[in-house]
Each structure stands twice: as C-alpha cells, then as structure tokens.
C-alpha positions in Angstrom: 0.1 0.4 0.3 1.5 2.9 -0.8 2.5 6.2 2.2 -0.1 8.6 1.0 -4.1 8.2 2.4 -7.0 7.7 1.5 -9.2 10.9 2.7 -12.5 9.6 3.8 -15.2 13.2 3.5 -18.2 13.1 5.3 -20.8 14.0 7.6 -19.1 12.9 11.3 -22.1 14.0 13.4 -25.2 12.2 11.6 -22.9 9.3 9.8 -20.2 8.6 12.3 -21.5 4.8 13.3 -21.1 4.2 9.4 -17.5 5.9 8.6 -16.2 4.5 11.4 -16.8 0.8 10.0 -15.6 2.2 6.5 -12.7 3.2 8.4 -11.8 -0.2 10.0 -12.7 -1.7 6.8 -10.1 0.4 4.7 -7.2 -0.1 7.7 -7.5 -3.7 7.6 -6.4 -4.3 4.1 -3.4 -2.0 4.7 -4.8 1.6 3.9 -3.7 4.8 5.6 -7.1 7.4 6.0 -7.2 11.1 6.7 -10.4 12.0 7.6 -12.6 15.6 6.9 -15.4 15.8 9.0 -18.0 17.7 6.8 -21.3 17.6 9.3 -23.0 20.4 10.4 -25.0 20.5 14.2 -23.9 18.0 16.1 -19.9 17.1 17.7 -18.3 13.9 15.4 -18.3 10.7 16.9 -14.5 10.7 16.4 -11.8 12.9 16.2 -11.8 13.9 12.8 -8.4 15.1 10.8 -9.3 17.7 9.7 -12.1 19.6 11.9 -15.6 20.7 10.4 -14.6 24.4 11.7 -11.9 24.6 9.1 -13.2 23.0 6.6 -16.7 25.8 7.0 -14.2 28.7 7.1 -12.0 27.7 4.1 -16.1 27.6 2.6 -16.3 31.0 3.4 -18.6 30.9 7.1 -17.9 29.7 10.5 -19.5 26.7 12.4 -21.5 29.1 14.2 -22.9 31.4 11.7 -24.3 28.6 10.1 -25.7 26.6 12.8 -27.1 29.9 14.3 -28.5 30.4 10.3 -30.0 26.7 10.3 -30.5 27.0 6.5 -29.4 23.6 5.9 -28.8 24.6 1.9 -26.6 27.4 2.6 -24.7 24.8 5.0 -24.2 22.3 2.1 -23.1 24.4 0.1 -20.2 26.1 2.5 -19.0 23.0 3.1 -18.7 21.4 -0.1 -17.1 24.1 -1.1 -14.3 24.2 1.8 -14.1 20.5 1.2 -13.2 20.7 -2.0 -10.5 23.6 -1.2 -8.4 21.0 1.4 -9.1 17.8 -1.0 -7.7 19.7 -3.4 -5.0 21.2 -1.7 -4.0 17.7 -0.1 -3.8 16.3 -3.7 -1.4 19.0 -4.7 1.3 18.5 -1.0 1.0 14.8 -2.5 -0.6 14.0 0.9 -3.6 11.7 -0.6 -3.9 9.6 -3.3 -7.4 8.9 -3.0 -11.1 9.7 -1.5 -13.8 7.9 -0.2 -18.0 9.2 1.0 -20.9 7.7 2.0 -23.7 10.2 2.4 -27.7 10.9 1.4 -28.2 13.2 -1.2 -26.8 15.9 1.0 -23.3 14.0 2.0 -23.5 12.6 -1.8 -23.3 16.6 -2.8 -20.4 17.2 -0.7 -18.6 14.4 -0.9 -19.1 14.3 -4.5 -18.5 18.3 -5.2 -15.4 17.3 -3.3 -14.3 14.6 -5.6 -14.5 17.0 -8.8 -12.1 19.4 -7.5 -9.2 16.5 -8.2 -8.1 15.8 -11.2 -9.2 12.6 -13.7 -7.5 9.2 -12.8 -7.3 9.7 -8.6 -9.7 7.4 -7.4 -13.2 8.6 -6.2 -15.8 6.3 -4.3 -19.1 7.6 -3.3 -21.6 4.9 -1.6 -25.1 7.1 -2.2 -28.8 6.7 -0.9 -29.2 7.9 -4.6 -27.0 6.1 -7.1 -29.6 4.5 -8.9 -31.3 7.3 -10.4 -29.9 10.2 -12.1 -26.2 10.3 -11.5 -25.4 13.8 -13.4 -25.2 16.4 -11.4 -23.3 14.5 -9.0 -20.5 13.5 -11.3 -20.2 16.1 -13.9 -17.8 15.5 -16.0 -14.7 13.3 -13.7 -14.2 10.0 -12.9 -16.6 9.0 -9.9 -17.6 6.4 -9.0 -21.0 5.5 -7.5 -22.0 2.7 -5.8 -25.7 2.6 -4.7 -26.4 1.9 -0.5 -29.6 -0.1 -0.9 -30.1 0.7 2.6 -30.1 4.0 3.9 -27.1 5.1 5.7 -28.8 4.9 9.4 -26.4 2.3 11.0 -24.5 -0.5 10.6 -26.4 -4.1 9.5 -25.9 -7.3 7.9 -26.7 -5.3 4.3 -24.8 -2.1 5.3 -21.4 -4.0 6.2 -21.8 -5.6 2.9 -21.6 -2.3 0.8 -19.9 -0.9 3.1 -16.6 -3.4 3.2 -16.8 -3.6 -0.9 -16.6 0.1 -0.9 -13.5 0.0 1.3 -11.8 -3.5 -1.1 -12.8 -0.9 -3.9 -10.9 2.7 -3.2 -8.1 0.7 -1.4 -7.9 -1.8 -4.2 -7.9 1.4 -6.3 -5.2 3.7 -4.7 -3.1 0.6 -4.3 -2.7 0.1 -8.0 -3.8 3.7 -9.0 -1.2 4.8 -12.4 1.3 7.5 -11.5 3.8 6.7 -13.9 5.6 9.9 -15.3 4.3 10.5 -19.2 6.4 13.6 -19.9 8.0 11.5 -22.9 4.4 10.4 -24.6 2.5 11.1 -27.3 1.2 14.2 -27.7 -3.0 13.8 -27.0 -5.7 14.8 -29.4 -9.2 15.2 -28.4 -11.5 14.4 -31.0 -15.8 13.7 -30.5 -17.9 11.6 -32.5 -21.0 9.7 -32.7 -22.5 6.2 -34.9 -23.7 8.6 -37.5 -20.3 10.4 -37.8 -18.1 7.1 -36.9 -16.7 6.8 -40.2 -15.2 10.4 -40.5 -13.7 10.2 -36.8 -12.4 6.3 -37.5 -10.5 7.8 -40.3 -9.0 10.8 -39.0 -8.2 8.9 -35.9 -6.5 6.5 -37.9 -4.2 9.1 -39.3 -3.1 11.0 -36.9 -2.2 7.6 -34.9 0.2 6.6 -37.8 1.7 10.4 -37.7 2.5 9.5 -33.7 -0.6 11.1 -31.9 -2.8 9.5 -29.6 -6.1 10.0 -29.9 -9.1 10.5 -27.3 -12.5 9.9 -28.8 -15.2 11.2 -27.0 -18.9 9.8 -27.3 -20.9 13.7 -28.2 -24.2 12.4 -25.4 -23.6 16.0 -22.6 -21.0 14.2 -20.7 -18.8 13.6 -23.5 -18.2 17.0 -24.6 -17.9 18.1 -20.8 -15.4 15.4 -19.9 -13.5 16.8 -23.3 -14.1 20.2 -22.7 -12.5 19.8 -19.1 -9.8 17.6 -20.2 -8.6 20.7 -22.2 -8.9 23.6 -19.3 -6.8 21.0 -17.9 -3.8 21.2 -20.1 -4.3 17.4 -21.1 -4.9 18.2 -24.9 -2.5 19.1 -27.6 -4.8 19.9 -30.6 -9.0 19.2 -31.2 -10.3 17.7 -33.9 -13.5 18.7 -32.8 -16.1 16.7 -35.5 -19.1 16.3 -33.9 -20.7 19.2 -32.5 -24.2 17.8 -32.4 -24.4 18.8 -28.8 -25.3 22.4 -29.2 -28.0 21.3 -31.2 -29.5 19.5 -27.9 -28.5 23.0 -26.1 -30.5 24.5 -28.8 -33.7 22.9 -28.9 -33.6 20.6 -25.9 -32.5 17.8 -26.2 -30.8 14.9 -23.6 -27.6 15.3 -25.0 -26.8 19.2 -24.1 -23.1 19.9 -23.6 -24.1 23.1 -21.3 -23.6 26.5 -22.6 -19.5 26.1 -22.9 -19.9 23.8 -25.3 -16.7 24.2 -27.9 -15.1 27.1 -25.8 -12.5 25.0 -24.0 -9.5 25.2 -27.2 -10.3 28.6 -27.9 -9.3 29.8 -24.7 -6.3 27.6 -24.2 -5.0 29.3 -27.5 -4.3 25.4 -28.9 -5.1 24.2 -32.1 -8.9 23.4 -32.8 -10.2 21.6 -36.1 -14.2 21.6 -35.8 -17.1 20.8 -37.8 -20.8 20.1 -38.6 -21.0 16.1 -37.4 -24.7 15.7 -36.5 -26.2 18.9 -36.4 -29.2 17.4 -38.4 -30.9 15.9 -35.0 -31.7 15.9 -32.2 -31.6 13.3 -29.3 -34.4 11.8 -27.0 -34.3 8.9 -25.5 -37.3 6.5 -26.6 -40.7 7.0 -28.1 -42.5 7.5 -25.9 -40.2 10.3 -24.0 -40.3 12.7 -27.2 -41.9 16.4 -26.3 -45.8 16.6 -27.0 -45.0 19.7 -28.8 -42.1 17.8 -30.7 -44.2 14.8 -32.1 -45.7 16.3 -35.2 -41.8 16.8 -36.3 -39.4 14.7 -38.4 -38.8 11.9 -36.1 -36.2 8.7 -36.6 -36.0 5.8 -33.8 -32.1 4.8 -34.0 -32.4 1.9 -31.3 -34.7 0.7 -28.4 -34.1 4.0 -26.3 -33.1 7.0 -28.7 -35.2 9.1 -30.9 -33.8 11.5 -33.0 -35.6 14.6 -34.2 -34.3 16.1 -37.5 -33.5 20.0 -36.9 -35.5 22.8 -38.7 -34.0 25.8 -40.8 -34.5 27.8 -38.0 -32.2 26.5 -35.9 -29.5 25.6 -37.8 -29.8 29.2 -39.1 -29.6 29.1 -35.1 -27.2 26.6 -34.7 -24.4 28.4 -37.4 -24.6 32.0 -35.7 -24.2 29.9 -32.2 -21.0 27.6 -33.8 -19.5 31.0 -35.2 -19.9 33.1 -32.6 -18.1 30.7 -30.3 -15.1 30.1 -32.4 -14.4 33.7 -33.3 -13.7 33.9 -29.6 -10.5 32.0 -30.5 -6.9 32.8 -29.0 -5.3 30.0 -31.2 -4.8 28.6 -34.6 -9.3 27.2 -35.6 -10.5 25.9 -39.0 -14.2 24.8 -39.2 -14.7 22.7 -42.2 -18.4 22.8 -43.8 -19.2 19.1 -45.3 -21.6 20.4 -48.0 -23.1 17.2 -49.2 -24.3 16.0 -45.4 -23.7 16.4 -42.1 -24.3 13.4 -40.7 -24.4 9.1 -41.9 -28.4 10.0 -42.4 -28.4 13.4 -43.7 -27.4 11.7 -47.3 -29.5 11.7 -50.3 -31.9 9.1 -49.8 -31.2 8.8 -46.1 -33.7 9.8 -43.4 -32.7 13.3 -42.0 -31.3 14.2 -46.3 -32.2 17.9 -45.9 -30.5 20.6 -48.7 -32.2 23.4 -47.2 -32.2 22.5 -43.2 -28.2 22.6 -44.4 -27.8 26.0 -46.4 -29.4 27.7 -43.7 -27.1 26.3 -41.5 -24.2 26.7 -44.0 -25.3 30.2 -45.0 -25.5 31.4 -41.5 -22.0 31.0 -40.8 -20.5 32.4 -43.6 -22.2 35.5 -42.5 -21.5 35.4 -39.0 -17.6 33.6 -38.9 -15.1 35.9 -39.0 -12.6 35.4 -41.6 -9.6 37.1 -38.8 -10.3 34.4 -36.3 -10.9 31.2 -38.3 -10.2 29.5 -41.7 -13.7 28.6 -43.1 -13.1 25.2 -45.6 -15.8 23.5 -47.2 -15.5 20.8 -49.4 -18.1 19.4 -51.6 -18.3 15.9 -49.1 -20.9 14.3 -46.5 -18.8 14.2 -44.0 -18.0 10.5 -43.8 -15.8 10.3 -46.5 -12.9 9.5 -46.5 -11.3 12.3 -48.3 -12.8 15.5 -45.9 -12.0 13.1 -42.5 -8.4 12.7 -44.2 -8.5 16.6 -44.8 -9.0 17.6 -41.6 -6.6 15.3 -40.1 -4.1 16.7 -42.0 -4.9 20.3 -41.1 -4.6 19.5 -37.4 -1.1 17.9 -37.8 0.0 20.9 -40.0 -1.1 23.3 -36.9 0.3 20.9 -34.5 3.4 21.3 -36.5 3.4 24.9 -37.4 2.5 25.5 -33.6 5.9 23.4 -32.7 8.3 25.0 -34.8 7.0 28.4 -33.0 7.7 27.0 -29.4 
C-alpha cells in the first residue's frame, strides 16, 4: 500500500458510526486514511484529522454562523466548497491518493463536489442512497465511481456491512494500483468527438493521426462526453482538438437530452490550442425512447435510431441559429482554428436517400456560418463531401497535423 492516504470525507455527526466502520475496513486492507468532517450540527463521533470548523472557514463561513442561520442549503454549499478546497490542496501537496465518501442527498452533494476538485485518474468512490437514479449532477465530467447503498445509511447491519466493506476494498484496491507513471515523454494527446452517424469520419481521421505519432482520445458526444473533453482541455491535457461532432449544441438549443451545456466549444479557443471543427450530426436532436419525446415535438420529423434513442431533425430556423452560435464561439479563439463544412451532409443519415436528408436545412446552417464567422479568426473550408467521406476526414486530420507542427516550430 502506498504511503499516501485515502481522504474520507463526510458528516461524522449524523453518519459517524457508518464512517467508523468504513475506516476500519480500509485499515484492515492496509490503507491509511485522512478524515475530513463536513458535519454541521453535532460534534463528530470521533476526532477527525480536519475539523468541520476548518472546512467551514475554507468555505467562507463558520460553524457558529451556519448553526445560527439554520439554513440547510447554505450549510451544504459552504461545506462542499470548503471540502473541495481542502481536498485539492491535500492532493497538490502529495498527502492523498484517493477519496471516498458516503451519504444521502446532502452527503452525496458534498462528497462528489470535493471529488470533482481532483484530476481525472485519481480514485474517487461514493456510496450513496441516490446512486440508482440520474447521477449526472453528482458526477459531472469526472471519473467518480458510485455505489448504491441499497438500504439507507442509518446504522450498521448485514446489508450495510457488505456494501461498506465492498466500498473499502474498492477504494484501497484503486489507490494501491493507481497509475502515477511519468508520461512526460508520451505522445501528444488529441481530443476528437464522435457519434454513431459520424463514426466513419472519426475513425479515418483517428487512424491517420495515430500513424503520425499522436494519441487520440475519442469522446462520445452525449453531453457528458463533451463536458469531459472540455474539462480535459481546460486542464491542459490536450495538445489539439478534432471537434468533428458538435451535435451537443443542437441539443442545448432545442432541448435534447445530450446537451453539454453553454460552455461547449469554448475551451480550446480559451487555451489557444489548435482546433479543427466540423458540423457533425447537427441535423439531429436526441431524445430517449419514442414515448419520451416532448408533446410539442411529436409532429416533427422523427427517426427511431434504436429502442432507447429517438432523433428529431433540426429545422431551417434552428440551423440558422446553430450557425450563428458556432461562429460566435469560434470567433473567440486565441489559437489556430479551422471550420470544415461538408456541403453534402453533416451525418450518415443526412445524405440523399437517407432519413434526415435536408438540403434546405443544411443550407440555412452553411449560410449562417458564412454570415457570422470572422475570417480573421477562423479559417473556413468548404468541401463538396458528406462528412463521412474519406477525403473529408483526411483533410481535417491533415489540417490539424499541420497546425500542431506549426505550433511546435514556433515554440
């Protein structure tokens, strides 16, 4: 077991007995812990390494003030911010190599917020009563493992013993085998975005770039994929971006389920790293099974992609808005940026004879881009191809390769 400790973060007042059992399990596995108390009302059942007073102060308040106000929402907000700052600082100082927590909705909010302060790859484990539902708000774009607690976290019984013991084995195993190798001499990493309907394009471009000595990370453009990519770009992990599939912008605009939020398509420009962008899958907005499509969209052009995914064709008006949105985002780029336009279709099903073929809709997108894109900031390249044509994919890959070579020669 490495000397670095596992941060155990939680409300040691209301869940003290459960945390004590978890800690004993970790220690039986040879793990060392560093305990951080995020409780509010009562004294902890054991003495933590970092007190709730310190956590509250780091979060911008004090325990006295939080108890006096008796505002649960504000208290959670303060403690999660304080815990995140402390955890990030401990990691930077080399004190911890992983983190674990357990709790209900409030404990999960605090614990996972602290976990999201740590880099991708650092072991993160959350035992939670809310882990069986939609966990996007807790996980965000980070690699947090969540385990459903089955029973409420209220005492130690045969079920909770098994769950907490498994969690202790999981975090100690992850920390024990945590890959901390030096990758300073590794290949430069490129981020690429893909959907099923742009797979041929991304695969061709990926293979070309890999043959030239780059490591290509492919992100599934399902909202969380786009957020994860933007986060890694912001974190300085990525040398260049091949943003072929910008479909998440359509979901953000039209209310689909795969939105990556308003900051999508901004990180590369802010960091000033080379980016080649295209319009992959902007012909569609994503929903779940057909019966989940909003009533206002039922009369739109819909396509059953599979049993769990229904696609809705974007309209001319939506495409005109998307062209403006993309242009305005790319116009902010501080580094080399090219936008590739596939004049014969933006996806596999946006081609003549295919379900979403829409020449007028695509033209609205293209015209909007021509109108709003700043040519002094972004190079516009229009090609008579469908996005999945081999020549289109290679043109984008070669453009990004050239940008990266130019960046390297200027350093």
